[in-house]
C-alpha positions in Angstrom: 0.0 0.0 0.0 1.6 3.3 -1.0 2.3 5.8 1.7 0.2 9.0 1.9 1.4 11.8 -0.4 3.5 14.4 1.5 2.1 17.9 1.5 3.5 21.2 2.9 3.2 21.5 6.6 0.8 24.4 6.6 -1.6 22.4 4.4 -1.3 19.4 6.7 -2.0 21.6 9.7 -5.2 22.8 8.0 -6.2 19.2 7.3 -5.4 18.2 10.8 -7.8 20.9 12.1 -10.7 19.2 10.3 -11.7 22.6 8.7 -15.3 21.8 7.8 -16.2 20.4 11.2 -14.2 23.0 13.0 -15.9 25.9 11.2 -19.3 24.5 11.7 -18.7 24.0 15.4 -17.2 27.4 15.8 -20.1 29.1 14.0 -22.5 28.1 16.8 -21.3 30.8 19.2 -21.2 33.8 16.8 -24.6 32.9 15.4 -26.0 32.7 18.9 -24.3 36.1 19.7 -25.9 37.7 16.6 -29.3 36.3 17.5 -28.9 37.7 21.0 -28.5 41.2 19.4 -24.8 41.7 20.1 -23.0 44.4 18.0 -21.2 43.3 14.9 -17.7 43.8 16.4 -18.6 41.6 19.3 -20.0 38.9 17.0 -16.7 38.9 15.1 -14.7 38.7 18.3 -16.8 35.8 19.4 -16.3 34.1 16.0 -12.5 34.6 16.2 -12.4 33.3 19.8 -14.5 30.2 19.0 -12.6 29.4 15.8 -9.3 29.6 17.6 -10.6 27.4 20.4 -12.0 24.8 18.0 -8.7 24.6 16.0 -6.8 24.1 19.3 -9.1 21.3 20.2 -8.9 19.6 16.8 -5.1 19.6 16.8 -4.8 18.5 20.4 -7.4 15.8 19.9 -5.7 14.3 16.8 -2.3 14.5 18.5 -3.7 12.7 21.6 -5.3 10.0 19.4 -2.2 9.5 17.4 -0.1 9.0 20.6 -2.6 6.5 22.0 -1.3 2.9 21.8 -3.3 0.8 19.3 -4.8 3.8 17.5 -5.3 3.1 13.8 -4.2 5.5 11.0 -7.6 7.0 10.4 -8.3 8.5 6.9 -7.9 12.2 6.7 -5.8 12.5 9.9 -2.3 13.6 8.9 -1.0 13.2 12.5 -2.2 9.6 12.8 -0.9 8.5 9.3 2.5 10.0 9.9 2.4 12.9 7.4 2.4 15.5 10.1 4.9 15.1 12.9 3.3 14.7 16.4 5.6 17.3 17.9 4.5 19.8 15.2 0.9 19.2 16.0 1.5 19.8 19.7 3.5 22.9 19.0 0.7 24.3 16.7 -1.8 23.5 19.5 0.4 25.4 22.0 0.6 28.4 19.7 -3.2 28.4 19.2 -3.5 28.4 23.0 -1.3 31.4 23.3 -3.4 33.2 20.7 -6.6 32.1 22.4 -6.0 33.6 25.8 -6.0 37.3 24.8 -8.8 36.7 22.3 -11.0 35.1 25.1 -10.2 37.8 27.6 -11.0 40.5 25.0 -14.6 39.4 25.5 -14.4 40.4 29.1 -12.4 38.5 31.7 -15.3 36.7 33.3 -16.6 35.5 29.8 -13.0 34.8 28.8 -12.5 32.6 31.8 -15.7 30.6 31.0 -14.5 30.0 27.4 -11.0 29.1 28.4 -12.5 26.7 31.0 -14.6 25.1 28.3 -11.5 24.6 26.1 -9.7 23.2 29.1 -12.5 20.7 29.7 -12.3 19.7 26.0 -8.5 19.2 26.3 -9.0 17.1 29.4 -11.6 15.1 27.5 -9.0 14.0 25.0 -7.2 12.2 27.8 -9.9 11.2 30.3 -12.8 9.0 29.2 -12.4 9.7 25.5 -12.5 6.0 24.5 -15.1 4.8 27.0 -18.9 5.0 27.6 -18.6 8.4 29.3 -17.0 9.9 26.3 -19.7 12.5 26.3 -18.8 14.2 29.6 -16.4 16.8 28.3 -18.8 17.8 25.5 -21.7 18.2 28.0 -19.6 20.3 30.4 -17.7 22.3 27.8 -20.9 23.3 26.0 -22.7 24.1 29.3 -20.2 26.9 29.7 -21.1 28.5 26.4 -24.2 30.4 27.6 -22.0 32.0 30.4 -19.5 33.0 27.8 -22.2 34.7 25.8 -24.2 36.3 28.6 -21.1 37.6 30.5 -19.3 38.7 27.3 -19.0 42.0 25.6 -16.2 44.2 24.3 -13.0 44.7 26.3 -11.3 42.9 29.1 -13.2 44.8 31.8 -16.7 44.1 30.5 -18.9 42.0 32.7 -22.4 41.0 31.8 -24.9 38.9 33.7 -25.0 35.2 34.5 -26.9 33.0 32.0 -30.3 31.5 32.4 -29.9 28.0 34.0 -32.3 26.5 31.5 -30.0 27.5 28.7 -27.1 26.0 30.5 -28.9 22.7 30.7 -30.0 22.8 27.1 -26.4 23.7 26.0 -25.1 20.6 27.8 -27.7 18.5 26.0 -26.7 20.0 22.7 -23.0 19.2 23.5 -23.9 15.5 23.9 -25.8 15.5 20.7 -23.0 17.2 18.8 -20.5 14.6 20.2 -22.6 11.8 18.8 -23.1 13.5 15.5 -19.4 14.2 14.8 -18.6 10.6 15.9 -21.0 9.0 13.5 -18.4 9.1 10.7 -15.8 7.5 12.9 -17.7 4.5 14.3 -15.8 1.9 12.2 -12.4 3.2 13.2 -13.5 3.4 16.9 -14.5 -0.2 16.8 -11.3 -1.2 15.2 -9.4 0.6 17.9 -11.3 -1.1 20.6 -13.1 2.0 21.8 -16.4 1.7 23.7 -17.8 5.2 23.4 -21.5 6.3 23.8 -21.8 7.0 20.0 -20.4 3.5 19.2 -22.8 1.8 21.6 -25.7 3.7 20.0 -24.4 2.9 16.5 -24.2 -0.8 17.3 -27.7 -0.7 18.7 -29.4 1.4 16.0 -27.1 1.3 12.9 -25.2 4.2 11.6 -28.0 5.6 9.4 -30.7 5.5 12.0 -28.3 6.9 14.6 -27.6 9.9 12.3 -31.3 10.5 11.8 -32.0 10.2 15.5 -29.2 12.5 16.3 -30.4 15.2 13.8 -33.9 15.0 15.2 -32.6 15.2 18.8 -30.4 18.3 17.9 -33.4 19.9 16.1 -35.5 19.5 19.2 -32.8 20.9 21.5 -32.3 23.8 19.1 -36.1 24.5 19.1 -36.2 24.4 22.9 -33.2 26.7 23.1 -34.8 29.2 20.7 -38.0 29.1 22.8 -36.2 29.5 26.1 -34.0 32.3 24.7 -37.1 34.2 23.4 -39.1 33.7 26.5 -36.4 34.1 29.2 -33.6 35.9 27.5 -29.9 34.8 27.5 -29.1 36.2 30.9 -30.8 35.4 34.1 -33.6 37.9 34.8 -34.2 38.4 31.1 -31.5 41.1 30.7 
């Protein structure tokens, strides 16, 4: 079997960031900020922060998977198949982290701390429980911090908004679990080959990949509808502010 074609390192870094998935996940926060009526400059700041955070998580996640004993060389993963050096991936993730800190704090230090905490949870999730039945925990907790990032956030490091509605925190956690299952749907075969026992794999074995995908989309649509209703009726911040 021929070895994967070597490409320039910047191209491999882009591929390792899973650009399509990363952009879609990063788009959730700026879209929510826009729907909440935030000014354009704040929406763009939220977008930059979210994109940087998702890129960091993508690089760190692939690097952690590639370093895990017994991990297969999954298609489209330059770190796992050896085209991108593991050290380069970790270095890129570290640089992304250094860029992320001032971006996050520029949303206001309380909001920035919430977003940095969500990324820290995601990074911990690449090491703790990623291959087992509680693989969803970091997605639930990380996404549960998103409403606080939005409700507390604004423009400038000294900005401080209001705490989020608890209902939205719970719905965000449910959304995180659904997104975890959704993005894992295309990796079920590789997960099984690697001996993983994740929640998405268990559901996939029980339902089949196609039915799991449909069920996941319906689930996320219901969560999105409930979130839209709660946001309209209660507002993003506690007390309706």
